[in-house]
N, C-alpha and C positions, 0 to 999 in steps of 0.2 A: 391375625393380630399385628399390628407394627411393631417392630423393633426399634426402627429408629423414623423420622420424619423426613420425606423428601426435600433437601435443599431449597429446592425451587420456589416451596412454599413460603419461603421468607420476603418473597416481594408482594404478598397478600396484604397491603398496608390498610386496607379498609376493613379487613377481618374484626369482627367484633366479639367473636367468641370461639373459640376452638379445643372442644373437649376429648382429652386424650386419656382419661382416667381409666378406661378398659384394656389399654393396651399394654403389650409388654414391653416397655421401653426400655433401653438400657439407663446405667446409671446417669451419665451426661446429660440424655433428653429428660430424665425423670427431674434432674436438679433445675433444668431452664424452664421446666413446664410450672414447677412450684414458684418460679419467681416472677410468673406472671407472662400474658399474651405478648406483651412489647418486647421483654428481654429475649422471650423464645422466638420470635420472628428476625429480631437482631441475631441471635445466635445461629438462626439458619442461614441467614445472609452469609455469616462469615464462614460457615462450613461449606456453603457453596463455593466462596472465594479460595478456601483452602483444598478443596476437591481439583479444582479448575488449575490450581498451581503446581498439583501433584501431577496431573495429565500431563501438562507441559513439561516437567522435570522429565516423565516417563517417556515422551515421545521426542525428546531434544536429540537431536544428531550428534553423533561422534566423529569431530574431526582426525584425520592423519595427519601427525607432524608431517611436514615437508620444509627440512631446513628450518628457519624461524618461523613458518608460519603454520597453519592448520587448514589442510584441504578437506571439503566437505563434498559429499556425493548427493545433488540435489534431487529431489522426487517430483515428479509431473504427472498426474492423470491425462491419458490420452482423450478418451470421449467421455468428459464430464459435461451434463445437462444441467444446465442452468435456468432459473425463469427468469425471462427480461420482459416486463411490462405484460406480463400475462401470458407470454408464450414460451416454449421451449426452446432453448437454443443450445446446440451441441459445441464443444470449444475444444480445441487441442491445446494444452496446456504446458505442451514443449516449447521450450523458450530457447530456438534455434540459435548455434553460435553465429555472431554476426561482430560487425564491428561499425564504429561512427555512431555509437547510440549514445545515448545518456544514462547515467545510473545514479539516482538520488535516493539519499536517505531521508525518510518522511516520517510525519507523525509527532506526537508530543514526546513520545519515550524514544524516537529515532529507531524503533525495532522494525520498521518496515523497508524493504528496497523497491524502487520503482525504476523499472526501464521503460525508455519511450523510443520507437524509431530504429533507426540503422540500417546496414545492407547484411543481407542474410549471405554467409557464406557458401550454402548449399547451392544456391542457385543465380545470387546476385541481385536479386530483389532488393528495392527498397521499400521501407516498411512505415507505417503511422501506428504499429498495434503498441499496447501498454501491457506489461507484464507485472506480476510484484509477488513478493516473498517477505513472510516475517523471519527473522533471523533465531527465533526459537524453534521453528519448525523446517525450515529449508526447504519448502515445497512451494513450487512455481504455481501462477495462476493465471491464465491469461484472460485479462478483463476487459468486457465488452464496454464501450461507452457510447454515451448519447451526446447530441449536439452538434456542432458544425467542426467536425475532425480537422486538424490541421494536413497539411499536403504530407506524404511521404517523405521523408527525409534523412539523410545521416550528415556527421559532423555538425549538429547544433549544439546549442549550451542548455541547461535547465538547472533551477534551482527550485527549493521549496519555501512557498509564503508560509511561514509559520502563524502568521496572525490570522489569514483566512483560510488556511487548512486546504491549499493549493499548489499544484505545480505551475510554473511558468516556464514555457519554451521559447526561445529566440533563434532566428536564423538558421544558418545551416544550407545544405544543397538539396535540392529537388532529385527526384528520380531522371530527370533531364539533364542533371549536372547545372542547373542555374542556381547561381548564390542568393540568397533570401533574407530578409529583415523583417520579417512579421513578427509578432507576438501572438503565444496562445495561452489561456489559461484552460487547466484542467480542476475543476472542483472536485477534491477527493472525496468529499460525503456522498456527491450524488453521481460521480464519474459521469460526468457533463462538461462537454469542451465549450469554449467561449470563445470570441474572437473581439477583444476589448477596442475601443476606439482610443486612438492615441493622440496626442498634440505634440507640437512642436517639431523640430528636425530631428527625425530617428537617428539611429546609426545607418552608416550604408551597408549592403547587403554583403554578409560575410558568412564565414564557416570557422570552425575550431575556435571560436572564442573561448573567453571563459566567464562564468556570471557567478554572482552571489545575491543573498537578499540581506537588505540592511536597512535598518530605520524605516520600513515601510517602503522601501525601494528594491529595483532590480538593478545590480550595477554589472555592466559588462564591459570587458576588457580585451583589448588585442582582437586577433583572429586575422584571416586571409581574407581581404576584400577584392571587389572588382576592380580590374585596371593591374594587378600585379601580382605576384606570388608572395611578395614580402608583407611580413605582419604588419597589423594596424595598431598603433597605440592607443 
């Protein structure tokens, strides 16, 4: 006999009848059953969200005060097995110490942090990998991506296109130390890379520029360009 109804059943929107009269439901569930099926299903969906939020709070990491800041120890699963296009792929979720990468806050709530590229301190290699974490879990994930991946790079700039839910990457330096001025999109719904066709005279190849997304446009400012070490306005 059921004492409670699994909250996930609240998503059975096409359910016509749900007979629970012979179960030992607690008082909250009994009251909702008496209010009718639609009220019960809405209550179950609310219960599912409440339990989800409780789980988030339970797993939320605790920061250690360091001066005016809080320091968090991030988690990472070393040998996670993911299914990508029907095939099993084992990924190392450790986000190794690096420099010259981009760190972008993405998502409707701004709860996700996304790292792209950079040079690894452990071996000096230049990467084009993508890592993400949510700030309520502080757990790194190495994200396999599809499409035409950008060249490995460092000292590039990136910004979040909140209108199309995608990351935009511009410029930087390649592993061969060549300055770049290409533009790449990462669709964060499908984790697919795209290289768009651009028009007009683009910025000169550069590194260490800054960028932001405003009114449907990526705005790039400054950086070190080819022909000299001075910053470019």
